MARBA-3410 file (N, C-alpha, C, O; in Angstrom, 1 decimal):
148
4.6,-8.7,4.0,4.7,-8.8,2.7,6.2,-7.7,3.0,6.1,-6.8,3.9 ~ 7.1,-7.8,2.4,8.2,-6.8,1.8,7.9,-6.3,0.7,6.9,-6.4,0.0 ~ 9.2,-5.6,0.5,9.2,-4.8,-0.7,9.1,-5.6,-1.9,8.2,-5.6,-2.6 ~ 9.9,-6.2,-2.1,10.1,-7.0,-2.8,8.5,-8.1,-3.3,8.4,-8.7,-4.4 ~ 7.7,-8.2,-2.6,6.5,-8.6,-2.5,5.2,-7.7,-3.0,4.3,-8.2,-3.7
5.3,-6.4,-2.5,4.7,-5.5,-2.7,4.9,-5.1,-4.4,3.9,-5.0,-5.1 ~ 6.3,-4.9,-4.8,6.6,-4.4,-6.3,6.5,-5.5,-7.2,6.2,-5.3,-8.4 ~ 6.7,-6.9,-6.7,6.1,-7.8,-8.0,4.2,-8.3,-7.8,3.6,-9.2,-8.4 ~ 3.7,-7.5,-6.9,2.5,-7.5,-7.3,1.8,-6.6,-8.2,0.8,-6.8,-8.9 ~ 2.7,-5.4,-7.8,2.4,-4.0,-8.8,2.3,-4.7,-10.4,1.5,-4.7,-11.2
4.2,-5.5,-10.4,4.2,-5.6,-11.6,3.3,-6.4,-12.3,3.2,-6.3,-13.6 ~ 2.6,-7.3,-11.7,1.5,-8.5,-12.0,0.4,-7.8,-12.4,-0.1,-8.3,-13.4 ~ -0.2,-6.6,-11.7,-1.5,-5.8,-11.7,-1.0,-5.1,-12.7,-2.0,-4.9,-13.4 ~ 0.1,-4.4,-13.4,0.0,-3.4,-14.5,-0.4,-2.9,-15.3,-0.5,-1.7,-15.5 ~ -0.7,-4.0,-16.0,-1.3,-4.4,-17.8,-2.9,-4.5,-17.2,-3.7,-4.0,-17.9
-3.4,-5.0,-15.8,-4.8,-4.7,-15.7,-5.0,-3.6,-15.3,-6.1,-3.3,-15.7 ~ -4.3,-2.3,-14.4,-4.3,-0.9,-14.5,-4.1,-0.2,-15.5,-4.3,1.0,-15.4 ~ -3.6,-0.7,-16.6,-3.7,0.4,-18.0,-4.4,-0.1,-18.8,-4.2,0.2,-19.9 ~ -5.4,-1.1,-18.4,-6.4,-1.5,-19.0,-7.9,-1.1,-18.7,-8.8,-1.0,-19.4 ~ -7.7,-0.8,-17.0,-8.6,-0.4,-16.6,-8.9,1.3,-16.7,-10.1,1.7,-16.7
-7.8,2.1,-16.9,-8.0,3.4,-17.5,-8.0,3.5,-19.1,-8.4,4.6,-19.5 ~ -7.8,2.8,-19.7,-7.8,2.3,-21.3,-6.9,3.3,-22.0,-7.2,4.1,-22.8 ~ -5.7,2.9,-21.4,-4.4,3.5,-21.9,-3.8,2.4,-22.9,-4.2,1.3,-22.6 ~ -3.1,2.6,-23.7,-2.4,1.9,-24.7,-1.1,2.0,-23.9,-1.0,2.7,-22.9 ~ 0.0,1.2,-24.4,1.2,1.0,-23.5,2.3,2.4,-23.9,3.2,2.9,-23.3
1.9,2.5,-25.3,3.1,4.2,-25.3,2.7,4.7,-24.2,3.5,5.1,-23.4 ~ 1.1,4.8,-24.0,0.6,6.4,-22.9,1.2,6.0,-21.5,1.9,6.7,-20.9 ~ 0.8,4.4,-21.0,1.1,3.9,-20.0,2.7,4.0,-19.7,3.2,3.9,-18.6 ~ 3.6,4.2,-20.9,4.4,4.3,-20.4,4.9,5.8,-20.1,5.5,6.4,-19.3 ~ 4.5,6.1,-21.2,4.8,7.8,-20.8,4.0,8.3,-19.5,4.6,9.3,-19.2
3.4,8.1,-18.9,2.7,8.6,-17.7,3.5,7.8,-16.6,3.1,8.2,-15.5 ~ 4.4,6.8,-16.6,5.0,6.3,-15.8,6.7,6.8,-15.3,7.5,6.7,-14.4 ~ 6.4,7.6,-17.1,8.2,7.5,-17.1,9.1,7.1,-17.4,10.1,7.5,-17.1 ~ 8.9,5.9,-18.3,9.4,4.5,-18.6,9.3,4.1,-20.1,8.5,4.7,-20.8 ~ 10.0,3.4,-20.4,10.0,3.6,-21.9,9.0,2.3,-21.9,8.6,1.5,-21.1
8.7,2.4,-23.1,7.7,1.7,-23.9,8.0,-0.4,-24.0,7.2,-1.4,-23.8 ~ 9.7,-0.1,-24.5,10.1,-1.0,-24.5,10.2,-1.8,-23.0,10.3,-3.0,-23.0 ~ 10.3,-0.8,-21.5,11.0,-1.3,-20.6,9.3,-1.8,-20.2,9.2,-3.0,-19.9 ~ 8.1,-1.2,-20.2,6.6,-1.3,-20.2,6.4,-2.2,-20.8,5.7,-2.7,-20.0 ~ 6.4,-3.0,-21.8,6.5,-4.7,-22.4,7.0,-5.5,-21.5,6.2,-6.2,-20.9
8.5,-5.4,-21.3,9.4,-6.3,-20.4,8.6,-6.3,-19.4,8.3,-7.4,-19.0 ~ 8.0,-5.3,-18.6,7.3,-5.6,-17.1,5.9,-6.5,-17.5,5.9,-7.7,-17.2 ~ 5.0,-6.1,-18.0,4.2,-6.7,-18.8,4.2,-8.3,-18.9,3.3,-9.0,-18.5 ~ 5.3,-8.8,-19.5,5.5,-10.0,-20.0,6.7,-10.6,-18.5,7.3,-11.7,-18.5 ~ 6.8,-10.0,-18.0,7.2,-10.6,-16.6,8.7,-10.9,-16.7,9.1,-11.8,-15.9
9.8,-10.3,-17.6,11.0,-9.9,-18.0,11.5,-8.7,-17.3,12.7,-8.6,-17.5 ~ 11.2,-8.1,-16.9,11.4,-6.5,-16.1,10.4,-6.4,-15.1,9.3,-7.0,-15.0 ~ 11.1,-5.3,-14.3,10.0,-5.1,-12.9,10.3,-3.5,-13.1,11.3,-2.9,-13.6 ~ 8.9,-3.0,-12.4,8.9,-1.5,-12.2,10.2,-0.9,-11.3,11.1,-0.1,-11.5 ~ 10.0,-1.9,-9.9,11.5,-1.5,-9.0,10.1,-0.9,-8.0,8.9,-0.7,-8.3
10.7,-0.7,-6.8,10.3,0.2,-5.8,9.7,1.5,-6.0,8.5,1.7,-5.8 ~ 10.4,2.2,-6.3,10.2,3.7,-7.2,9.0,3.5,-8.3,7.9,4.0,-7.9 ~ 8.9,3.1,-9.2,8.5,2.6,-10.4,7.1,2.4,-9.8,6.0,2.9,-10.0 ~ 7.5,1.3,-8.9,5.4,0.9,-8.2,4.8,2.3,-7.5,3.7,2.7,-7.6 ~ 6.2,3.0,-6.4,5.2,4.0,-5.8,4.7,5.2,-7.3,3.7,5.8,-7.1
5.4,5.3,-8.3,4.4,6.2,-9.4,3.5,5.1,-9.4,2.6,5.7,-8.7 ~ 2.9,3.9,-9.7,1.9,3.5,-10.3,1.2,3.8,-9.6,0.3,4.5,-10.1 ~ 1.1,3.3,-8.1,0.0,3.6,-6.9,-0.2,5.2,-6.5,-1.2,5.7,-5.9 ~ 0.7,5.8,-6.8,0.1,7.0,-6.6,-0.7,7.8,-7.8,-1.8,8.3,-7.7 ~ 0.0,7.7,-8.5,-0.8,8.2,-9.9,-2.1,7.6,-10.2,-3.0,8.2,-10.7
-2.2,6.2,-9.8,-3.7,5.6,-10.0,-3.8,4.8,-9.1,-3.8,3.6,-9.3 ~ -3.9,5.9,-7.4,-4.1,5.8,-6.2,-5.7,5.4,-6.2,-6.2,4.9,-5.2 ~ -6.8,5.6,-7.7,-8.0,5.0,-7.5,-8.6,4.2,-7.6,-9.7,3.9,-7.2 ~ -7.6,3.4,-8.5,-7.4,2.4,-9.9,-8.1,0.9,-8.2,-7.7,0.6,-7.1 ~ -9.0,0.6,-8.9,-9.7,-0.6,-8.4,-8.6,-2.1,-8.1,-8.2,-2.8,-7.2
-8.5,-1.9,-9.4,-7.7,-3.0,-9.6,-6.7,-3.2,-8.4,-6.9,-4.1,-7.6 ~ -5.5,-2.2,-8.3,-4.9,-1.9,-7.3,-5.4,-2.0,-6.0,-4.7,-2.7,-5.3 ~ -6.5,-1.3,-5.3,-7.5,-1.5,-4.0,-7.9,-3.0,-4.0,-8.4,-3.3,-3.0 ~ -7.7,-4.0,-5.1,-8.4,-5.0,-5.1,-7.4,-5.8,-4.2,-7.7,-6.4,-3.2 ~ -6.1,-5.4,-4.7,-4.9,-6.9,-5.2,-4.4,-6.1,-3.4,-4.1,-6.8,-2.5
-4.5,-4.9,-3.1,-4.0,-4.8,-2.1,-4.3,-4.1,-0.9,-3.6,-3.5,-0.1 ~ -5.6,-4.4,-1.0,-6.7,-4.4,0.7,-7.4,-2.7,0.3,-8.4,-2.3,0.8 ~ -6.9,-1.9,-0.4,-7.9,-0.4,-0.2,-6.4,0.5,-0.5,-5.4,0.0,-1.2 ~ -6.4,1.3,-0.1,-5.7,2.5,-0.3,-4.0,1.7,-0.3,-3.8,0.8,0.5 ~ -3.1,2.0,-0.9,-1.7,1.6,-1.3,-0.7,2.7,-0.5,0.5,2.8,-0.6
-1.5,3.3,0.1,-0.4,4.8,1.0,-0.1,4.0,1.8,1.1,3.6,1.6 ~ -1.0,3.3,3.0,-0.4,2.5,4.1,0.4,1.4,4.1,1.0,0.9,5.1 ~ 0.4,0.8,2.5,1.2,-0.1,2.4,3.3,0.4,2.2,4.3,-0.2,2.6 ~ 3.1,1.6,1.4,3.9,2.1,1.2,4.6,2.6,2.5,5.8,2.3,2.9 ~ 3.8,3.2,3.1,4.5,4.3,4.6,5.2,2.7,5.2,6.4,2.4,5.2
4.3,1.9,5.7,4.8,0.7,6.5,6.1,0.2,6.0,7.0,0.1,6.9 ~ 6.5,-0.2,4.6,7.5,-0.6,4.4,8.7,0.6,4.1,9.8,0.3,4.0 ~ 8.3,1.9,4.0,9.4,3.1,3.2,10.0,3.5,4.8,11.2,3.7,4.8 ~ 9.1,3.5,6.1,9.5,3.7,7.4,9.5,2.8,8.0,9.0,3.2,9.0 ~ 9.7,1.6,8.2,10.2,0.4,8.9,10.9,0.4,10.5,10.5,-0.1,11.5
12.0,1.4,10.2,12.8,1.7,11.5,12.2,3.4,12.3,12.8,4.0,13.2 ~ 11.2,3.8,11.7,10.7,4.9,12.0,9.5,5.6,11.8,9.0,5.2,10.7 ~ 8.6,6.5,12.4,7.5,6.7,12.1,6.9,8.3,11.6,6.7,9.3,12.3 ~ 6.6,8.2,10.1,6.0,9.8,9.8,5.3,10.2,10.9,5.4,9.9,12.1 ~ 4.3,11.3,10.2,2.8,12.1,11.2,2.0,11.3,9.9,2.5,11.3,8.7
0.9,10.8,10.3,0.1,10.3,9.3,-1.2,11.1,9.6,-1.7,11.8,10.5 ~ -1.6,10.8,8.5,-3.0,11.9,8.0,-4.5,10.7,9.1,-4.4,9.5,9.5 ~ -5.5,11.7,9.2,-6.7,10.7,9.8,-7.1,10.0,8.4,-7.1,10.3,7.3 ~ -7.6,8.7,9.1,-8.1,7.9,7.8,-9.6,7.3,8.6,-10.0,7.5,9.7 ~ -10.1,6.7,7.8,-11.4,6.5,7.6,-12.2,5.9,9.0,-13.3,6.2,9.5
-11.5,5.2,9.4,-11.6,4.2,10.6,-11.3,2.8,10.4,-11.2,2.1,11.4 ~ -11.2,2.4,9.0,-11.3,1.4,8.7,-12.7,0.2,8.8,-12.9,-0.8,9.4 ~ -13.4,1.0,7.7,-14.8,0.1,7.6,-14.8,-0.7,6.7,-15.6,-1.5,6.9 ~ -14.0,-0.8,5.3,-14.0,-1.7,4.8,-12.8,-2.6,4.4,-12.8,-3.7,3.9 ~ -11.8,-1.9,4.8,-10.7,-3.4,4.1,-10.3,-3.8,5.8,-9.8,-4.9,5.8
-10.3,-3.4,6.6,-9.6,-3.5,8.0,-10.5,-4.4,9.1,-11.8,-4.4,9.1 ~ -9.9,-5.1,9.9,-10.6,-5.7,11.1,-10.1,-5.1,12.2,-8.9,-5.1,12.3 ~ -10.8,-4.7,13.1,-10.3,-4.0,14.4,-9.7,-5.9,15.6,-10.4,-6.8,16.1 ~ -8.7,-5.7,15.6,-8.2,-7.3,16.7,-8.4,-6.7,18.3,-9.0,-7.4,19.1 ~ -8.0,-5.5,18.6,-8.4,-4.7,20.1,-8.6,-3.4,19.9,-7.9,-2.8,19.1
-9.5,-2.7,20.7,-9.9,-1.7,21.1,-10.3,-1.3,22.4,-11.2,-1.9,23.0 ~ -9.5,-0.2,22.9,-9.7,0.7,24.1,-10.4,1.8,23.3,-10.6,2.0,22.1 ~ -10.9,2.5,24.8,-11.2,4.0,24.6,-9.7,4.7,24.0,-10.1,5.8,23.7 ~ -8.8,4.6,23.9,-7.7,5.4,23.4,-6.8,5.2,22.1,-5.9,6.0,21.8 ~ -7.0,4.1,21.5,-6.9,3.1,20.7,-7.5,1.9,20.4,-8.0,1.1,21.2
-7.4,1.8,19.0,-7.4,0.4,18.2,-6.5,-0.1,17.6,-5.8,0.7,17.0 ~ -6.4,-1.4,17.5,-5.5,-1.9,16.9,-6.2,-2.6,15.3,-7.4,-3.1,15.2 ~ -5.3,-2.4,14.0,-6.1,-3.3,12.7,-5.5,-3.8,12.2,-4.3,-3.5,12.2 ~ -6.1,-5.0,11.3,-4.5,-5.7,10.2,-5.7,-5.7,8.8,-6.9,-6.0,8.8 ~ -5.1,-5.3,8.0,-5.9,-5.3,6.6,-6.0,-6.8,5.9,-5.2,-7.8,5.7
-7.2,-6.4,5.8,-7.3,-8.3,5.5,-7.5,-8.8,4.0,-8.2,-9.7,3.6 ~ -6.5,-7.9,3.1,-5.5,-8.4,2.0,-4.0,-8.3,2.1,-3.2,-9.2,1.7 ~ -3.7,-7.3,2.5,-2.2,-7.2,3.1,-1.5,-7.9,4.1,-0.3,-8.3,4.1 ~ -2.8,-8.0,5.3,-2.1,-8.3,6.3,-1.3,-7.6,7.3,-1.0,-8.0,8.4 ~ -1.1,-6.4,6.9,-0.2,-5.5,8.0,-1.3,-5.0,9.0,-2.5,-5.3,9.2
-0.4,-4.2,9.7,-1.5,-3.9,10.9,-1.1,-2.0,11.1,-0.3,-1.4,10.5 ~ -2.1,-1.6,12.1,-1.9,-0.1,11.8,-2.8,0.0,13.9,-3.7,-0.7,14.4 ~ -1.9,1.1,14.2,-2.9,1.5,15.4,-3.4,2.9,14.9,-2.8,3.5,14.1 ~ -4.2,3.2,15.3,-5.2,4.5,15.3,-5.4,5.3,16.6,-5.8,4.5,17.4 ~ -5.4,6.2,17.0,-5.9,6.6,18.0,-7.5,7.2,18.0,-8.2,7.3,17.0
-8.0,7.5,19.3,-9.4,7.9,19.4,-10.4,8.4,18.2,-11.5,8.0,18.0 ~ -9.6,9.4,17.5,-9.7,10.2,16.2,-9.6,9.7,15.0,-9.9,10.5,14.1 ~ -9.1,8.6,14.7,-8.9,7.3,13.8,-8.0,7.9,13.1,-8.0,7.9,11.9 ~ -7.1,8.9,14.1,-5.9,9.3,13.5,-4.4,7.9,13.3,-3.9,7.6,14.4 ~ -3.8,7.2,12.1,-3.3,6.4,12.8,-1.8,7.1,13.4,-1.4,8.2,13.0
-1.2,6.3,14.2,-0.3,6.6,14.9,1.1,5.3,14.6,2.3,5.4,14.8 ~ 0.6,4.6,14.3,2.0,3.6,13.4,1.0,2.3,12.6,-0.2,1.8,12.9 ~ 2.3,2.1,11.3,1.7,0.9,10.9,3.2,-0.2,10.7,4.3,0.3,10.6 ~ 2.9,-1.5,10.7,3.8,-2.2,10.4,3.1,-3.4,10.0,1.8,-3.5,9.8 ~ 4.4,-5.0,9.7,3.7,-6.1,9.4,3.9,-6.7,10.5,3.3,-7.7,10.8
4.7,-6.2,11.2,5.3,-6.9,12.2,3.9,-6.3,13.8,3.8,-5.2,14.4 ~ 3.1,-7.5,13.9,2.1,-7.4,15.4,3.1,-6.9,16.7,3.1,-6.0,17.6 ~ 4.0,-8.2,16.4,5.3,-7.5,17.6,5.2,-6.1,18.2,4.9,-5.7,19.3 ~ 5.6,-5.3,16.8,5.8,-3.8,16.8,4.8,-3.2,17.0,5.0,-2.1,17.7 ~ 3.7,-3.4,16.8,2.6,-2.6,16.9,2.2,-2.8,18.2,1.6,-1.8,18.6
2.3,-3.9,19.1,1.6,-3.6,20.5,2.9,-3.2,21.1,2.8,-2.5,22.1 ~ 4.3,-3.4,20.7,4.9,-2.8,21.4,5.4,-1.0,21.5,6.1,-0.4,22.3 ~ 4.5,-0.4,20.3,3.7,1.0,19.8,2.7,1.1,21.4,2.7,1.8,22.4 ~ 1.9,0.1,20.9,0.4,0.7,22.1,1.1,0.5,23.7,0.8,1.5,24.5 ~ 1.8,-0.3,24.2,2.7,-0.6,25.6,3.2,1.1,25.6,2.7,1.9,26.4
4.0,1.3,25.0,4.2,2.7,25.5,3.3,3.6,25.3,3.6,4.6,26.0 ~ 2.2,3.8,24.8,1.0,4.7,24.7,0.6,4.7,26.2,0.5,5.8,26.7 ~ 0.4,3.8,26.7,-0.1,3.5,27.8,0.2,4.4,29.1,-0.3,4.1,30.1
END
């Protein structure tokens, strides 16, 4: 998944999120900081939230079941992987991947997991703190080699 695919999926789910939260178009546009006309155009597939608007949607509606199902859990991981493709931020502790993740490799020091929906990868340490995330398994394996 790249930024365009991520934004496209968010565009497609915008109306469902609005409905899930019981918001009319005017209120949803206000919440997202866009005009009602722009919101209508996005919902009709004629315009886009763009990267910044997508981050706003995913942040403001982080508990949305629609977004969770569309992206395989919290969107934070995907946003971070896309935003920091060439560098790694310090990540907070995770829940260890109990729902949306399958473990591909595990040692006493780390585990490599893949999200079952978005298909992106991450490395967790023994305390379930994310070390790295990427859409490229090769990058993840390279990170693990540096950890050894």
